[in-house]
N, C-alpha and C positions, 0 to 999 in steps of 0.2 A: 259556531263561527254568526248564523241566524239569530242567538240567541242576543245579539248587542241589536237586533230591529223589536227587539221587544217581545220576542218569544222565551219559550221553556224549554226544556233539554228534547224535553218528549214531544209538544208541541214542535218544535224544531226538526225530529227525528222524522215526525209521522210524514210530515211534508215530504223532506229531503225521496222519505221510500215513495213515496205518489208521482213527484217526476223523474224519477228511476225508473220507476217499475209499470208506470200510468194507473186507469182504474182497477183501485181494491176495492173489495168487500172489506166493512168492518171489522170480520173475523179475519180474512187475509192478512190486514192490517196487522193488528193483535200478534199473528206467531212475528208480523216479521221486525217490531219495537219489542217486543218481547213486555209486553205492558196487559192487564187484565182487559175486557174486553170493556164494564163498565170505564175503565178512566179511559181506552178508548173510545167511546162516545165521546163522554167528557169532549178531549183532547180535537175529534171530528167538529164539531158543534165549535167551537171557541174557531177552527182555524174555517169555517164558511161564514160565521160571524161575521172578521176581520177579510171575508174577500179572496183567500187565497186558496180555496178549495173549490172545488161544486161537488156538487152530487147531481143524481141519476139514475130516475128507478128505470128498470126493464124491466117488464111484469113483476115481476115479487122482489127480484132483488136492487139491492140498493148497494150503489156503486161510488167512489169516492174517488176524484182526481184534481191536480190539482191545475191553477191557472195559471195561465202558461208566468214563468216565471220574470219575463220579460215586460208584462208586463203590470205583474201582483207590486203590491205596495206595501208597507206595513205601514204605519201609520203615518205617510204621507210619504214614505222612502222611496228610491229606488230601489229594488234589488237585482244585481246582477247576475246574471249567468253563470261567474266565476264562482257564488258564493254556492250555487252546489256541488261544488267540486267536493268538497268536505262531507263527511258522514260518512253512513253504512250503505 
């Protein structure tokens, strides 16, 4: 369903995983979405650029987490929390 907002299937899986599970490392997200770590980093970078996820570094660990679904925007479109009920 998030593909209607311009996300690829992999970007949508990553975003939904972060919404459901909270902050994850790239390695943890790689295992959740079953993608290569290289591809996961590319997806994460794109989602950060879009303002849909944020990153936080605590000591040496970099974690990614979803911005609030209520405040997130997909190219200016508001995202309903109902969209988060699909996917993994």
